PDB file of N, CA, C and O in Angstrom, chain B, residues numbered from 101:
ATOM      1  N   UNK B 101       0.859  -1.171   0.000  1.00  0.00           N
ATOM      2  CA  UNK B 101       0.000   0.000   0.000  1.00  0.00           C
ATOM      3  C   UNK B 101       0.904   1.232   0.000  1.00  0.00           C
ATOM      4  O   UNK B 101       1.819   1.339   0.817  1.00  0.00           O
ATOM      5  N   UNK B 102       0.646   2.148  -0.909  1.00  0.00           N
ATOM      6  CA  UNK B 102       1.408   3.387  -0.921  1.00  0.00           C
ATOM      7  C   UNK B 102       0.581   4.516  -0.300  1.00  0.00           C
ATOM      8  O   UNK B 102      -0.539   4.293   0.158  1.00  0.00           O
ATOM      9  N   UNK B 103       1.141   5.722  -0.289  1.00  0.00           N
ATOM     10  CA  UNK B 103       0.487   6.848   0.377  1.00  0.00           C
ATOM     11  C   UNK B 103      -0.877   7.163  -0.249  1.00  0.00           C
ATOM     12  O   UNK B 103      -1.839   7.431   0.472  1.00  0.00           O
ATOM     13  N   UNK B 104      -0.966   7.133  -1.565  1.00  0.00           N
ATOM     14  CA  UNK B 104      -2.227   7.428  -2.251  1.00  0.00           C
ATOM     15  C   UNK B 104      -3.296   6.413  -1.886  1.00  0.00           C
ATOM     16  O   UNK B 104      -4.444   6.781  -1.641  1.00  0.00           O
ATOM     17  N   UNK B 105      -2.929   5.142  -1.847  1.00  0.00           N
ATOM     18  CA  UNK B 105      -3.884   4.099  -1.474  1.00  0.00           C
ATOM     19  C   UNK B 105      -4.300   4.227  -0.014  1.00  0.00           C
ATOM     20  O   UNK B 105      -5.460   3.990   0.324  1.00  0.00           O
ATOM     21  N   UNK B 106      -3.368   4.597   0.846  1.00  0.00           N
ATOM     22  CA  UNK B 106      -3.684   4.796   2.263  1.00  0.00           C
ATOM     23  C   UNK B 106      -4.664   5.954   2.429  1.00  0.00           C
ATOM     24  O   UNK B 106      -5.617   5.852   3.201  1.00  0.00           O
ATOM     25  N   UNK B 107      -4.439   7.047   1.716  1.00  0.00           N
ATOM     26  CA  UNK B 107      -5.340   8.203   1.788  1.00  0.00           C
ATOM     27  C   UNK B 107      -6.730   7.821   1.317  1.00  0.00           C
ATOM     28  O   UNK B 107      -7.719   8.196   1.947  1.00  0.00           O
ATOM     29  N   UNK B 108      -6.824   7.079   0.219  1.00  0.00           N
ATOM     30  CA  UNK B 108      -8.128   6.643  -0.289  1.00  0.00           C
ATOM     31  C   UNK B 108      -8.832   5.739   0.723  1.00  0.00           C
ATOM     32  O   UNK B 108     -10.041   5.858   0.923  1.00  0.00           O
ATOM     33  N   UNK B 109      -8.084   4.839   1.359  1.00  0.00           N
ATOM     34  CA  UNK B 109      -8.659   3.936   2.363  1.00  0.00           C
ATOM     35  C   UNK B 109      -9.193   4.722   3.566  1.00  0.00           C
ATOM     36  O   UNK B 109     -10.299   4.462   4.039  1.00  0.00           O
ATOM     37  N   UNK B 110      -8.411   5.671   4.052  1.00  0.00           N
ATOM     38  CA  UNK B 110      -8.840   6.479   5.199  1.00  0.00           C
ATOM     39  C   UNK B 110     -10.061   7.304   4.839  1.00  0.00           C
ATOM     40  O   UNK B 110     -10.992   7.414   5.637  1.00  0.00           O
ATOM     41  N   UNK B 111     -10.068   7.884   3.652  1.00  0.00           N
ATOM     42  CA  UNK B 111     -11.218   8.692   3.218  1.00  0.00           C
ATOM     43  C   UNK B 111     -12.487   7.843   3.160  1.00  0.00           C
ATOM     44  O   UNK B 111     -13.550   8.286   3.595  1.00  0.00           O
ATOM     45  N   UNK B 112     -12.382   6.622   2.623  1.00  0.00           N
ATOM     46  CA  UNK B 112     -13.542   5.737   2.536  1.00  0.00           C
ATOM     47  C   UNK B 112     -14.015   5.271   3.907  1.00  0.00           C
ATOM     48  O   UNK B 112     -15.214   5.290   4.185  1.00  0.00           O
ATOM     49  N   UNK B 113     -13.084   4.851   4.773  1.00  0.00           N
ATOM     50  CA  UNK B 113     -13.436   4.324   6.085  1.00  0.00           C
ATOM     51  C   UNK B 113     -13.967   5.398   7.028  1.00  0.00           C
ATOM     52  O   UNK B 113     -14.825   5.123   7.867  1.00  0.00           O
ATOM     53  N   UNK B 114     -13.459   6.621   6.892  1.00  0.00           N
ATOM     54  CA  UNK B 114     -13.840   7.692   7.814  1.00  0.00           C
ATOM     55  C   UNK B 114     -14.936   8.589   7.266  1.00  0.00           C
ATOM     56  O   UNK B 114     -15.409   9.494   7.954  1.00  0.00           O
ATOM     57  N   UNK B 115     -15.338   8.337   6.029  1.00  0.00           N
ATOM     58  CA  UNK B 115     -16.380   9.140   5.374  1.00  0.00           C
ATOM     59  C   UNK B 115     -15.990  10.621   5.347  1.00  0.00           C
ATOM     60  O   UNK B 115     -16.791  11.495   5.678  1.00  0.00           O
ATOM     61  N   UNK B 116     -14.732  10.883   4.943  1.00  0.00           N
ATOM     62  CA  UNK B 116     -14.243  12.249   4.781  1.00  0.00           C
ATOM     63  C   UNK B 116     -13.659  12.377   3.379  1.00  0.00           C
ATOM     64  O   UNK B 116     -13.467  11.383   2.679  1.00  0.00           O
ATOM     65  N   UNK B 117     -13.381  13.608   2.982  1.00  0.00           N
ATOM     66  CA  UNK B 117     -12.821  13.820   1.647  1.00  0.00           C
ATOM     67  C   UNK B 117     -11.366  13.355   1.598  1.00  0.00           C
ATOM     68  O   UNK B 117     -10.702  13.219   2.626  1.00  0.00           O
ATOM     69  N   UNK B 118     -10.893  13.117   0.380  1.00  0.00           N
ATOM     70  CA  UNK B 118      -9.494  12.722   0.217  1.00  0.00           C
ATOM     71  C   UNK B 118      -8.566  13.863   0.621  1.00  0.00           C
ATOM     72  O   UNK B 118      -7.462  13.617   1.108  1.00  0.00           O
ATOM     73  N   UNK B 119      -8.994  15.092   0.428  1.00  0.00           N
ATOM     74  CA  UNK B 119      -8.179  16.245   0.824  1.00  0.00           C
ATOM     75  C   UNK B 119      -8.008  16.275   2.341  1.00  0.00           C
ATOM     76  O   UNK B 119      -6.913  16.536   2.840  1.00  0.00           O
ATOM     77  N   UNK B 120      -9.089  16.009   3.072  1.00  0.00           N
ATOM     78  CA  UNK B 120      -9.008  15.984   4.535  1.00  0.00           C
ATOM     79  C   UNK B 120      -8.136  14.819   5.008  1.00  0.00           C
ATOM     80  O   UNK B 120      -7.357  14.965   5.949  1.00  0.00           O
ATOM     81  N   UNK B 121      -8.270  13.664   4.352  1.00  0.00           N
ATOM     82  CA  UNK B 121      -7.450  12.507   4.713  1.00  0.00           C
ATOM     83  C   UNK B 121      -5.971  12.792   4.424  1.00  0.00           C
ATOM     84  O   UNK B 121      -5.100  12.381   5.191  1.00  0.00           O
ATOM     85  N   UNK B 122      -5.692  13.485   3.334  1.00  0.00           N
ATOM     86  CA  UNK B 122      -4.316  13.853   2.997  1.00  0.00           C
ATOM     87  C   UNK B 122      -3.728  14.766   4.060  1.00  0.00           C
ATOM     88  O   UNK B 122      -2.593  14.573   4.497  1.00  0.00           O
ATOM     89  N   UNK B 123      -4.508  15.770   4.478  1.00  0.00           N
ATOM     90  CA  UNK B 123      -4.036  16.677   5.528  1.00  0.00           C
ATOM     91  C   UNK B 123      -3.787  15.922   6.825  1.00  0.00           C
ATOM     92  O   UNK B 123      -2.818  16.209   7.528  1.00  0.00           O
ATOM     93  N   UNK B 124      -4.636  14.971   7.150  1.00  0.00           N
ATOM     94  CA  UNK B 124      -4.476  14.193   8.382  1.00  0.00           C
ATOM     95  C   UNK B 124      -3.199  13.355   8.337  1.00  0.00           C
ATOM     96  O   UNK B 124      -2.430  13.344   9.298  1.00  0.00           O
ATOM     97  N   UNK B 125      -2.972  12.659   7.234  1.00  0.00           N
ATOM     98  CA  UNK B 125      -1.766  11.828   7.102  1.00  0.00           C
ATOM     99  C   UNK B 125      -0.517  12.693   7.169  1.00  0.00           C
ATOM    100  O   UNK B 125       0.434  12.361   7.876  1.00  0.00           O
ATOM    101  N   UNK B 126      -0.516  13.808   6.430  1.00  0.00           N
ATOM    102  CA  UNK B 126       0.652  14.695   6.424  1.00  0.00           C
ATOM    103  C   UNK B 126       0.902  15.289   7.806  1.00  0.00           C
ATOM    104  O   UNK B 126       2.053  15.502   8.189  1.00  0.00           O
ATOM    105  N   UNK B 127      -0.159  15.558   8.554  1.00  0.00           N
ATOM    106  CA  UNK B 127      -0.023  16.081   9.911  1.00  0.00           C
ATOM    107  C   UNK B 127       0.600  15.047  10.839  1.00  0.00           C
ATOM    108  O   UNK B 127       1.454  15.380  11.661  1.00  0.00           O
ATOM    109  N   UNK B 128       0.178  13.805  10.710  1.00  0.00           N
ATOM    110  CA  UNK B 128       0.730  12.726  11.532  1.00  0.00           C
ATOM    111  C   UNK B 128       2.211  12.530  11.226  1.00  0.00           C
ATOM    112  O   UNK B 128       3.031  12.449  12.140  1.00  0.00           O
ATOM    113  N   UNK B 129       2.552  12.453   9.948  1.00  0.00           N
ATOM    114  CA  UNK B 129       3.945  12.250   9.547  1.00  0.00           C
ATOM    115  C   UNK B 129       4.809  13.411  10.025  1.00  0.00           C
ATOM    116  O   UNK B 129       5.921  13.200  10.509  1.00  0.00           O
ATOM    117  N   UNK B 130       4.300  14.644   9.891  1.00  0.00           N
ATOM    118  CA  UNK B 130       5.050  15.826  10.328  1.00  0.00           C
ATOM    119  C   UNK B 130       5.280  15.801  11.842  1.00  0.00           C
ATOM    120  O   UNK B 130       6.369  16.133  12.310  1.00  0.00           O
ATOM    121  N   UNK B 131       4.255  15.408  12.605  1.00  0.00           N
ATOM    122  CA  UNK B 131       4.383  15.342  14.058  1.00  0.00           C
ATOM    123  C   UNK B 131       5.422  14.292  14.474  1.00  0.00           C
ATOM    124  O   UNK B 131       6.203  14.522  15.397  1.00  0.00           O
ATOM    125  N   UNK B 132       5.428  13.147  13.796  1.00  0.00           N
ATOM    126  CA  UNK B 132       6.404  12.096  14.106  1.00  0.00           C
ATOM    127  C   UNK B 132       7.812  12.595  13.791  1.00  0.00           C
ATOM    128  O   UNK B 132       8.728  12.409  14.592  1.00  0.00           O
ATOM    129  N   UNK B 133       7.991  13.229  12.627  1.00  0.00           N
ATOM    130  CA  UNK B 133       9.315  13.745  12.244  1.00  0.00           C
ATOM    131  C   UNK B 133       9.832  14.759  13.252  1.00  0.00           C
ATOM    132  O   UNK B 133      10.986  14.686  13.675  1.00  0.00           O
ATOM    133  N   UNK B 134       8.976  15.709  13.641  1.00  0.00           N
ATOM    134  CA  UNK B 134       9.397  16.749  14.583  1.00  0.00           C
ATOM    135  C   UNK B 134       9.750  16.159  15.943  1.00  0.00           C
ATOM    136  O   UNK B 134      10.740  16.561  16.554  1.00  0.00           O
ATOM    137  N   UNK B 135       8.964  15.227  16.412  1.00  0.00           N
ATOM    138  CA  UNK B 135       9.221  14.605  17.712  1.00  0.00           C
ATOM    139  C   UNK B 135      10.531  13.819  17.696  1.00  0.00           C
ATOM    140  O   UNK B 135      11.316  13.901  18.640  1.00  0.00           O
ATOM    141  N   UNK B 136      10.769  13.059  16.629  1.00  0.00           N
ATOM    142  CA  UNK B 136      12.004  12.284  16.534  1.00  0.00           C
ATOM    143  C   UNK B 136      13.219  13.192  16.405  1.00  0.00           C
ATOM    144  O   UNK B 136      14.281  12.880  16.944  1.00  0.00           O
ATOM    145  N   UNK B 137      13.082  14.301  15.704  1.00  0.00           N
ATOM    146  CA  UNK B 137      14.199  15.239  15.558  1.00  0.00           C
ATOM    147  C   UNK B 137      14.601  15.822  16.909  1.00  0.00           C
ATOM    148  O   UNK B 137      15.780  16.080  17.152  1.00  0.00           O
ATOM    149  N   UNK B 138      13.607  16.031  17.797  1.00  0.00           N
ATOM    150  CA  UNK B 138      13.876  16.543  19.142  1.00  0.00           C
ATOM    151  C   UNK B 138      14.408  15.456  20.075  1.00  0.00           C
ATOM    152  O   UNK B 138      14.808  15.753  21.201  1.00  0.00           O
ATOM    153  N   UNK B 139      14.417  14.207  19.622  1.00  0.00           N
ATOM    154  CA  UNK B 139      14.916  13.114  20.448  1.00  0.00           C
ATOM    155  C   UNK B 139      13.833  12.385  21.227  1.00  0.00           C
ATOM    156  O   UNK B 139      14.139  11.536  22.064  1.00  0.00           O
ATOM    157  N   UNK B 140      12.581  12.702  20.965  1.00  0.00           N
ATOM    158  CA  UNK B 140      11.474  12.063  21.672  1.00  0.00           C
ATOM    159  C   UNK B 140      11.021  10.778  20.996  1.00  0.00           C
ATOM    160  O   UNK B 140      11.604  10.342  20.003  1.00  0.00           O
ATOM    161  N   UNK B 141       9.980  10.184  21.545  1.00  0.00           N
ATOM    162  CA  UNK B 141       9.393   8.978  20.981  1.00  0.00           C
ATOM    163  C   UNK B 141       7.907   9.211  20.747  1.00  0.00           C
ATOM    164  O   UNK B 141       7.281  10.041  21.406  1.00  0.00           O
ATOM    165  N   UNK B 142       7.357   8.466  19.802  1.00  0.00           N
ATOM    166  CA  UNK B 142       5.922   8.512  19.525  1.00  0.00           C
ATOM    167  C   UNK B 142       5.395   7.098  19.735  1.00  0.00           C
ATOM    168  O   UNK B 142       5.779   6.175  19.017  1.00  0.00           O
ATOM    169  N   UNK B 143       4.516   6.929  20.719  1.00  0.00           N
ATOM    170  CA  UNK B 143       3.955   5.615  21.034  1.00  0.00           C
ATOM    171  C   UNK B 143       2.486   5.568  20.668  1.00  0.00           C
ATOM    172  O   UNK B 143       1.699   6.402  21.115  1.00  0.00           O
ATOM    173  N   UNK B 144       2.121   4.598  19.861  1.00  0.00           N
ATOM    174  CA  UNK B 144       0.728   4.347  19.514  1.00  0.00           C
ATOM    175  C   UNK B 144       0.391   2.986  20.115  1.00  0.00           C
ATOM    176  O   UNK B 144       0.766   1.946  19.573  1.00  0.00           O
ATOM    177  N   UNK B 145      -0.317   3.005  21.236  1.00  0.00           N
ATOM    178  CA  UNK B 145      -0.593   1.785  21.986  1.00  0.00           C
ATOM    179  C   UNK B 145      -1.287   0.771  21.076  1.00  0.00           C
ATOM    180  O   UNK B 145      -2.269   1.088  20.405  1.00  0.00           O
ATOM    181  N   UNK B 146      -0.763  -0.440  21.069  1.00  0.00           N
ATOM    182  CA  UNK B 146      -1.302  -1.508  20.249  1.00  0.00           C
ATOM    183  C   UNK B 146      -0.724  -1.547  18.852  1.00  0.00           C
ATOM    184  O   UNK B 146      -0.869  -2.552  18.156  1.00  0.00           O
ATOM    185  N   UNK B 147      -0.063  -0.466  18.418  1.00  0.00           N
ATOM    186  CA  UNK B 147       0.530  -0.421  17.082  1.00  0.00           C
ATOM    187  C   UNK B 147       2.049  -0.485  17.159  1.00  0.00           C
ATOM    188  O   UNK B 147       2.664  -1.382  16.582  1.00  0.00           O
ATOM    189  N   UNK B 148       2.658   0.467  17.872  1.00  0.00           N
ATOM    190  CA  UNK B 148       4.106   0.442  17.997  1.00  0.00           C
ATOM    191  C   UNK B 148       4.670   1.772  18.447  1.00  0.00           C
ATOM    192  O   UNK B 148       3.931   2.711  18.743  1.00  0.00           O
ATOM    193  N   UNK B 149       5.993   1.839  18.493  1.00  0.00           N
ATOM    194  CA  UNK B 149       6.699   3.023  18.974  1.00  0.00           C
ATOM    195  C   UNK B 149       7.763   3.440  17.963  1.00  0.00           C
ATOM    196  O   UNK B 149       8.574   2.628  17.518  1.00  0.00           O
ATOM    197  N   UNK B 150       7.739   4.712  17.615  1.00  0.00           N
ATOM    198  CA  UNK B 150       8.768   5.307  16.777  1.00  0.00           C
ATOM    199  C   UNK B 150       9.769   5.996  17.699  1.00  0.00           C
ATOM    200  O   UNK B 150       9.370   6.695  18.630  1.00  0.00           O
ATOM    201  N   UNK B 151      11.061   5.807  17.449  1.00  0.00           N
ATOM    202  CA  UNK B 151      12.095   6.427  18.264  1.00  0.00           C
ATOM    203  C   UNK B 151      13.299   6.748  17.388  1.00  0.00           C
ATOM    204  O   UNK B 151      13.502   6.144  16.335  1.00  0.00           O
ATOM    205  N   UNK B 152      14.094   7.713  17.845  1.00  0.00           N
ATOM    206  CA  UNK B 152      15.337   8.042  17.155  1.00  0.00           C
ATOM    207  C   UNK B 152      16.481   7.381  17.909  1.00  0.00           C
ATOM    208  O   UNK B 152      16.502   7.372  19.140  1.00  0.00           O
ATOM    209  N   UNK B 153      17.415   6.836  17.175  1.00  0.00           N
ATOM    210  CA  UNK B 153      18.561   6.170  17.768  1.00  0.00           C
ATOM    211  C   UNK B 153      19.823   6.786  17.186  1.00  0.00           C
ATOM    212  O   UNK B 153      19.828   7.256  16.048  1.00  0.00           O
ATOM    213  N   UNK B 154      20.892   6.781  17.974  1.00  0.00           N
ATOM    214  CA  UNK B 154      22.155   7.330  17.498  1.00  0.00           C
ATOM    215  C   UNK B 154      23.036   6.202  16.984  1.00  0.00           C
ATOM    216  O   UNK B 154      23.198   5.170  17.635  1.00  0.00           O
ATOM    217  N   UNK B 155      23.595   6.418  15.813  1.00  0.00           N
ATOM    218  CA  UNK B 155      24.563   5.484  15.246  1.00  0.00           C
ATOM    219  C   UNK B 155      25.936   6.147  15.369  1.00  0.00           C
ATOM    220  O   UNK B 155      26.133   7.263  14.890  1.00  0.00           O
ATOM    221  N   UNK B 156      26.862   5.474  15.996  1.00  0.00           N
ATOM    222  CA  UNK B 156      28.186   6.034  16.217  1.00  0.00           C
ATOM    223  C   UNK B 156      28.978   6.140  14.919  1.00  0.00           C
ATOM    224  O   UNK B 156      28.704   5.432  13.950  1.00  0.00           O
ATOM    225  N   UNK B 157      29.959   7.030  14.916  1.00  0.00           N
ATOM    226  CA  UNK B 157      30.864   7.145  13.771  1.00  0.00           C
ATOM    227  C   UNK B 157      31.665   5.847  13.666  1.00  0.00           C
ATOM    228  O   UNK B 157      31.966   5.207  14.673  1.00  0.00           O
ATOM    229  N   UNK B 158      32.000   5.474  12.448  1.00  0.00           N
ATOM    230  CA  UNK B 158      32.736   4.230  12.252  1.00  0.00           C
ATOM    231  C   UNK B 158      33.544   4.317  10.957  1.00  0.00           C
ATOM    232  O   UNK B 158      33.396   5.257  10.176  1.00  0.00           O
ATOM    233  N   UNK B 159      34.380   3.341  10.755  1.00  0.00           N
ATOM    234  CA  UNK B 159      35.129   3.290   9.501  1.00  0.00           C
ATOM    235  C   UNK B 159      34.488   2.248   8.606  1.00  0.00           C
ATOM    236  O   UNK B 159      33.959   1.239   9.070  1.00  0.00           O
ATOM    237  N   UNK B 160      34.550   2.515   7.318  1.00  0.00           N
ATOM    238  CA  UNK B 160      34.013   1.594   6.333  1.00  0.00           C
ATOM    239  C   UNK B 160      35.021   1.415   5.222  1.00  0.00           C
ATOM    240  O   UNK B 160      36.148   1.902   5.306  1.00  0.00           O
ATOM    241  N   UNK B 161      34.617   0.720   4.191  1.00  0.00           N
ATOM    242  CA  UNK B 161      35.521   0.482   3.081  1.00  0.00           C
ATOM    243  C   UNK B 161      34.774   0.729   1.778  1.00  0.00           C
ATOM    244  O   UNK B 161      33.674   0.215   1.578  1.00  0.00           O
ATOM    245  N   UNK B 162      35.375   1.517   0.896  1.00  0.00           N
ATOM    246  CA  UNK B 162      34.811   1.761  -0.419  1.00  0.00           C
ATOM    247  C   UNK B 162      34.895   0.450  -1.201  1.00  0.00           C
ATOM    248  O   UNK B 162      35.998  -0.046  -1.433  1.00  0.00           O
ATOM    249  N   UNK B 163      33.755  -0.127  -1.617  1.00  0.00           N
ATOM    250  CA  UNK B 163      33.791  -1.432  -2.276  1.00  0.00           C
ATOM    251  C   UNK B 163      34.491  -1.402  -3.637  1.00  0.00           C
ATOM    252  O   UNK B 163      35.014  -2.422  -4.087  1.00  0.00           O
ATOM    253  N   UNK B 164      34.504  -0.258  -4.283  1.00  0.00           N
ATOM    254  CA  UNK B 164      35.129  -0.171  -5.600  1.00  0.00           C
ATOM    255  C   UNK B 164      36.652  -0.115  -5.509  1.00  0.00           C
ATOM    256  O   UNK B 164      37.357  -0.789  -6.260  1.00  0.00           O
ATOM    257  N   UNK B 165      37.150   0.708  -4.566  1.00  0.00           N
ATOM    258  CA  UNK B 165      38.602   0.918  -4.495  1.00  0.00           C
ATOM    259  C   UNK B 165      39.261   0.201  -3.324  1.00  0.00           C
ATOM    260  O   UNK B 165      40.477   0.012  -3.316  1.00  0.00           O
ATOM    261  N   UNK B 166      38.469  -0.196  -2.342  1.00  0.00           N
ATOM    262  CA  UNK B 166      39.026  -0.832  -1.155  1.00  0.00           C
ATOM    263  C   UNK B 166      39.583   0.175  -0.156  1.00  0.00           C
ATOM    264  O   UNK B 166      40.126  -0.205   0.881  1.00  0.00           O
ATOM    265  N   UNK B 167      39.444   1.459  -0.473  1.00  0.00           N
ATOM    266  CA  UNK B 167      39.953   2.517   0.394  1.00  0.00           C
ATOM    267  C   UNK B 167      39.137   2.603   1.688  1.00  0.00           C
ATOM    268  O   UNK B 167      37.914   2.473   1.663  1.00  0.00           O
ATOM    269  N   UNK B 168      39.820   2.821   2.817  1.00  0.00           N
ATOM    270  CA  UNK B 168      39.153   2.984   4.107  1.00  0.00           C
ATOM    271  C   UNK B 168      38.572   4.398   4.156  1.00  0.00           C
ATOM    272  O   UNK B 168      39.258   5.374   3.850  1.00  0.00           O
ATOM    273  N   UNK B 169      37.290   4.493   4.547  1.00  0.00           N
ATOM    274  CA  UNK B 169      36.629   5.792   4.649  1.00  0.00           C
ATOM    275  C   UNK B 169      36.016   5.946   6.033  1.00  0.00           C
ATOM    276  O   UNK B 169      35.741   4.959   6.716  1.00  0.00           O
ATOM    277  N   UNK B 170      35.807   7.190   6.437  1.00  0.00           N
ATOM    278  CA  UNK B 170      35.155   7.476   7.717  1.00  0.00           C
ATOM    279  C   UNK B 170      33.676   7.734   7.454  1.00  0.00           C
ATOM    280  O   UNK B 170      33.315   8.491   6.553  1.00  0.00           O
ATOM    281  N   UNK B 171      32.829   7.096   8.250  1.00  0.00           N
ATOM    282  CA  UNK B 171      31.383   7.298   8.164  1.00  0.00           C
ATOM    283  C   UNK B 171      30.973   8.083   9.396  1.00  0.00           C
ATOM    284  O   UNK B 171      31.243   7.668  10.524  1.00  0.00           O
ATOM    285  N   UNK B 172      30.316   9.225   9.178  1.00  0.00           N
ATOM    286  CA  UNK B 172      29.943  10.110  10.279  1.00  0.00           C
ATOM    287  C   UNK B 172      28.867   9.485  11.169  1.00  0.00           C
ATOM    288  O   UNK B 172      28.127   8.597  10.746  1.00  0.00           O
ATOM    289  N   UNK B 173      28.801   9.962  12.391  1.00  0.00           N
ATOM    290  CA  UNK B 173      27.722   9.569  13.305  1.00  0.00           C
ATOM    291  C   UNK B 173      26.418  10.122  12.758  1.00  0.00           C
ATOM    292  O   UNK B 173      26.418  11.150  12.080  1.00  0.00           O
ATOM    293  N   UNK B 174      25.307   9.454  13.044  1.00  0.00           N
ATOM    294  CA  UNK B 174      24.018   9.885  12.521  1.00  0.00           C
ATOM    295  C   UNK B 174      22.891   9.455  13.446  1.00  0.00           C
ATOM    296  O   UNK B 174      23.033   8.508  14.219  1.00  0.00           O
ATOM    297  N   UNK B 175      21.777  10.156  13.358  1.00  0.00           N
ATOM    298  CA  UNK B 175      20.539   9.734  14.017  1.00  0.00           C
ATOM    299  C   UNK B 175      19.742   8.936  12.996  1.00  0.00           C
ATOM    300  O   UNK B 175      19.643   9.327  11.833  1.00  0.00           O
ATOM    301  N   UNK B 176      19.178   7.822  13.434  1.00  0.00           N
ATOM    302  CA  UNK B 176      18.370   7.006  12.540  1.00  0.00           C
ATOM    303  C   UNK B 176      17.020   6.713  13.196  1.00  0.00           C
ATOM    304  O   UNK B 176      16.945   6.545  14.413  1.00  0.00           O
ATOM    305  N   UNK B 177      15.954   6.650  12.394  1.00  0.00           N
ATOM    306  CA  UNK B 177      14.647   6.317  12.952  1.00  0.00           C
ATOM    307  C   UNK B 177      14.519   4.809  13.153  1.00  0.00           C
ATOM    308  O   UNK B 177      15.035   4.013  12.368  1.00  0.00           O
ATOM    309  N   UNK B 178      13.821   4.438  14.219  1.00  0.00           N
ATOM    310  CA  UNK B 178      13.552   3.024  14.495  1.00  0.00           C
ATOM    311  C   UNK B 178      12.076   2.858  14.822  1.00  0.00           C
ATOM    312  O   UNK B 178      11.435   3.775  15.336  1.00  0.00           O
ATOM    313  N   UNK B 179      11.548   1.686  14.519  1.00  0.00           N
ATOM    314  CA  UNK B 179      10.161   1.368  14.839  1.00  0.00           C
ATOM    315  C   UNK B 179      10.134   0.034  15.547  1.00  0.00           C
ATOM    316  O   UNK B 179      10.690  -0.950  15.060  1.00  0.00           O
ATOM    317  N   UNK B 180       9.476   0.001  16.718  1.00  0.00           N
ATOM    318  CA  UNK B 180       9.276  -1.233  17.468  1.00  0.00           C
ATOM    319  C   UNK B 180       7.786  -1.553  17.437  1.00  0.00           C
ATOM    320  O   UNK B 180       6.993  -0.796  17.998  1.00  0.00           O
ATOM    321  N   UNK B 181       7.384  -2.642  16.805  1.00  0.00           N
ATOM    322  CA  UNK B 181       5.963  -2.969  16.762  1.00  0.00           C
ATOM    323  C   UNK B 181       5.413  -3.304  18.149  1.00  0.00           C
ATOM    324  O   UNK B 181       6.108  -3.876  18.988  1.00  0.00           O
ATOM    325  N   UNK B 182       4.162  -2.939  18.365  1.00  0.00           N
ATOM    326  CA  UNK B 182       3.507  -3.211  19.636  1.00  0.00           C
ATOM    327  C   UNK B 182       2.883  -4.609  19.650  1.00  0.00           C
ATOM    328  O   UNK B 182       2.811  -5.288  18.626  1.00  0.00           O
ATOM    329  N   UNK B 183       2.437  -5.014  20.833  1.00  0.00           N
ATOM    330  CA  UNK B 183       1.864  -6.355  20.988  1.00  0.00           C
ATOM    331  C   UNK B 183       0.639  -6.555  20.104  1.00  0.00           C
ATOM    332  O   UNK B 183       0.466  -7.622  19.515  1.00  0.00           O
ATOM    333  N   UNK B 184      -0.215  -5.533  20.009  1.00  0.00           N
ATOM    334  CA  UNK B 184      -1.419  -5.656  19.198  1.00  0.00           C
ATOM    335  C   UNK B 184      -1.118  -5.921  17.733  1.00  0.00           C
ATOM    336  O   UNK B 184      -1.782  -6.741  17.099  1.00  0.00           O
ATOM    337  N   UNK B 185      -0.120  -5.234  17.191  1.00  0.00           N
ATOM    338  CA  UNK B 185       0.273  -5.432  15.797  1.00  0.00           C
ATOM    339  C   UNK B 185       0.893  -6.815  15.614  1.00  0.00           C
ATOM    340  O   UNK B 185       0.600  -7.497  14.632  1.00  0.00           O
ATOM    341  N   UNK B 186       1.738  -7.231  16.542  1.00  0.00           N
ATOM    342  CA  UNK B 186       2.365  -8.560  16.451  1.00  0.00           C
ATOM    343  C   UNK B 186       1.300  -9.647  16.508  1.00  0.00           C
ATOM    344  O   UNK B 186       1.340 -10.598  15.727  1.00  0.00           O
ATOM    345  N   UNK B 187       0.354  -9.511  17.423  1.00  0.00           N
ATOM    346  CA  UNK B 187      -0.704 -10.517  17.576  1.00  0.00           C
ATOM    347  C   UNK B 187      -1.588 -10.585  16.323  1.00  0.00           C
ATOM    348  O   UNK B 187      -2.041 -11.659  15.928  1.00  0.00           O
ATOM    349  N   UNK B 188      -1.825  -9.423  15.707  1.00  0.00           N
ATOM    350  CA  UNK B 188      -2.675  -9.386  14.504  1.00  0.00           C
ATOM    351  C   UNK B 188      -2.016 -10.125  13.345  1.00  0.00           C
ATOM    352  O   UNK B 188      -2.702 -10.729  12.520  1.00  0.00           O
ATOM    353  N   UNK B 189      -0.689 -10.078  13.279  1.00  0.00           N
ATOM    354  CA  UNK B 189       0.023 -10.738  12.184  1.00  0.00           C
ATOM    355  C   UNK B 189       0.164 -12.230  12.381  1.00  0.00           C
ATOM    356  O   UNK B 189       0.349 -12.967  11.412  1.00  0.00           O
ATOM    357  N   UNK B 190       0.081 -12.692  13.622  1.00  0.00           N
ATOM    358  CA  UNK B 190       0.288 -14.121  13.894  1.00  0.00           C
ATOM    359  C   UNK B 190      -0.969 -14.829  14.221  1.00  0.00           C
ATOM    360  O   UNK B 190      -0.952 -16.034  14.472  1.00  0.00           O
TER     361      UNK B 190
END
């Protein structure tokens, strides 16, 4: 399912326009991005938790030349599924 299909599904299930569903999805995504950028977590009980994690700087190797390169430290997003989502899949 892509974003367009998700918007259509939400619009049909919630009996709202696709424009309103688009604004709702974009608002949710924006809120998650802002919270993770600040270092917080977003927990949706029964679905899962979004969190930002720090990846330390490390050395790597250029596969083409074999040269050793430095890879900078970075923040990466992580998602931990909740019990409700796990139970629904199994």
